[in-house]
N, C-alpha and C positions, 0 to 999 in steps of 0.2 A: 418072449422076454426081451429080444431086441426092439421091438414096438414100444415096450414100456421104458426101456432105457431112453429111447429115442424122445419118448413124450416127456419125461423127468428132464432131459436135456433142454428140449425146448422151452419148458416151464421156467426152469432156472434162467435162461438166456432172456426170456421175456421179462421176467420179473426185475433182471439186473438193468436192462435196458429202461424199463418203465420208471425207474427212479431217477433217470437222467432229465435234466430240465433244462431248455434253452433260456439263457439268460438275455441274448439277443436276437430279436425275431426278425431280423434282416430287412425290416422294412421302415422302422422309426425307433426313437429312444424310449418308447415305453418300458416303464419299471426302472427308469434311469433318472438321476439327476444332474446337470451340468453346475458344476462349481468354478468359478472364475471367467475369464474373458476370451479364454482360446476356443477355438473351433471344434466342435464335436457334430458330425453328420453321417448320414447315410447316402451311399451312392453305389448303384449296381449290386445291391445285396451286402454292401461291405459296411462295416462302422470305420469312419475315418477320424483321426484327430490331428489337427494342423494349428501351428502356431498362429496366434491372432495379433492384431497390432500392437497389444500390450507386451507381448513376448514374455509373460510370466507364467507361472506354474498353474496348471489347470487340471480339473479331475471330472470323470463320469463315473458317479457311485450308484450301486444299486440301491433301490429303496428298500429292499428287505435285508435283514440281517442274517449273516451264515456263521455258525460256529464250527461244527467239524465237518469236512465236505472234501471231495475231490474236483478240481476244477481244471477243465481242459480248454484250450484256445488256440488260435492260429494267429500268428501277426508276421507283417511284412514291413520292414523298415524302409523308408524311403527319405532322401537327405540324411539329417542327423536324425538317427532314430531314438534317441534318450529318452525313455519313457519307463513303464513299470507297471506292476499289478500289486494293488494293496490288499491286505487281507485283516479280517476283524477290525475295520477303521471307520472313523467319523472323519467328516471335514466340517470346517467352520470357516467359511471364506473361501480362502485358497490355503489355510494351514489345515494339515492332516494330522491325524493321531492313529498310528498304527504301524503296520510291517509292509515293505515294499519287496516284492520279489523282483529284481532288476530286469529291464530290456533295454539293451544299450548297443552301441556298435562294437565292433570286433576288440578285444583288449580292455574292455570296461565292464567285465563281471556280470555277464547276464547270467540270471539264475541265482546269484547271490542275494542274501537278505539283508535288508538296509532298515533302521528304525529312524524315521525322520523325527526331528526337533526331540531327539532322546539320544540314544548311545551311538548313533552312527551305524558303520557296518558292524553287523554281528558273526556274519561268515560270508567269505568270499569262495567261489569254486576255485580248484586247482587250474593254475594258467593252462595245462594241457588240455582241459576240457573245452576251452575256448572254441576249439575246432569244430564242435557240434554246432555252432551258429552258422546260419546261411546268410549273410548280408544281402540284402536286396530281394531275397527270395521268401517264400513262406516257411515259417517255423512253427513246429508244434511244441506248445509249453503244457506241462501238467504240473500241479500244485496239489498236494495232499495236506490237509490240515486236520491234525487229529489230538486233541488235549494239548499238551505241552509241545507237540513234535510238529515240525514242518519239513517237508522234503519238495524238492524241485526237480523237474526233468526237463530236458531241452531235446527234441528230436530223438527221443528214447535213451539219452544218456542223463543218468542221474547226477545232477550238478551239485546239490548240497542236502545234507540232512541236520536240521538243528533242533535242539531239546531245549527249551527255555520257558521258565516258569512265569514270566511276564507275559509272555505270548500266549500262555495257556489261560491267564485272567482276561486277556483281551475280549471286547466285544464290539460287533459293528459289521459293515457291509464290505463288498468288494468294490474296489474302485481303480479305474484305469487312470494313468498319470499322463500328462504331457510336461515335459521340463521346461524351465524357464530358458531364456537364451535366444529363443526364435530360430527359425529355419527348420523345425522339425515337423516331420510327417509319418504318421505309422498307420497301418491299416490293420483290422482285427476282423476275424470271422469264426464261426462255429465256436461260440463262447456257450460251455455247457456245464452244468453243476451237478454233482449227485451228492446229497447230503448223506452223512454216515450217522449211523445209530449210536 
C-alpha cells in the first residue's frame, strides 16, 4: 500500500511539473519580440532590460498568447527598477493594450495592477505589504490569471486579488516592460508558465 501511495504521489508530482514551460531559455530571445528601442539582451543566463538612448517605453513580448495561467519569475532591480509584467496584452509600436502587474522601487506599488491607456490603477497593494519587496536583491513574483480574476504574490506574500470583467475578456501575450525616463536596469530569470484548463 505504501509503495502504491508513493507511486501515485510521484505521478501527480511529475504531471504537475510537466505542465510548466520555460518562457526564457537562458540563451537568447527566441519566442519573444522586442518592441521599441530600449535594450533587451541575455548575459550570464539572465534576461536584462536597460534604458536605451531614447529613454522611452519598451516591451519584450511573448510570440504566443496565454489566456489562463500561472506565471512565476524572478526579478532584480538595479538603478531605477520601474518595470512590470503585462498579461493578456498586445503591443503596437510602443503602445501596449492590456494589464500590468507593477514591478517598481519601494513605495511604488509592486504587485498592483495597472491598465495602460485606459483606467489607470485598478488596485494597489496595502502599503504595509511593500516590505515584501527586496530592493537590489532577487525577488520571486507569481501571477495567476484565471477567467476574470488576477492574483499576484511577491516573495510568498499575496499582494492583490482583482476580479474584473474587462480583464476576463482580454486576449494576448505576456510582456515585460521597461519604463520611460532612462536610467533603468532590471534583471530577470526563471520565467515559467503553467497553463490552466
